[in-house]
Steps between C-alpha positions, in 0.01 A plus 500: 500500500567158656194360328619616160846356561343169612285481188804572277713231670214250486441575132871444422503172688194367313620606158819292514354209306460702181867433412513122552764314308397287207627137506593367158438127460779279364555487127321208340188547713193451286129559548448126467758425772327752732160337439647162575642648821150591615453850359168583336471719187321815623498710180677564173549829312649592165664820409617618159686805370432600142748544220637854530678723245792714603599843381751339266225321309589157635240271652557334835320176567253473778507248779258259655508358850283274709477545878394214725391545865504189720403457865565243771337591834609862556803478268481663161735435203502703179660370184564700183554330163684743270684409179487130590660556843311443823583693819317430827508715817338500842400851585 
């Protein structure tokens, strides 16, 4: 019984990092400014949602976003470009 309790307590202690807070970078931060600050572009992704049609017969426009992942040492920054607005966060 003590072993099971020890395993449960240890598991709870080790799973605490799953809910780390996300740090939002200041507004006006750009991918270019991060690269000038020493970050390296690790990868880029694009995501799109198609045009959809509602039950009322109206069409809703899709969206397109680009996601940038940058690294500097062990730091990671992710930036999302959506509707002309860039938001960067440190996970």
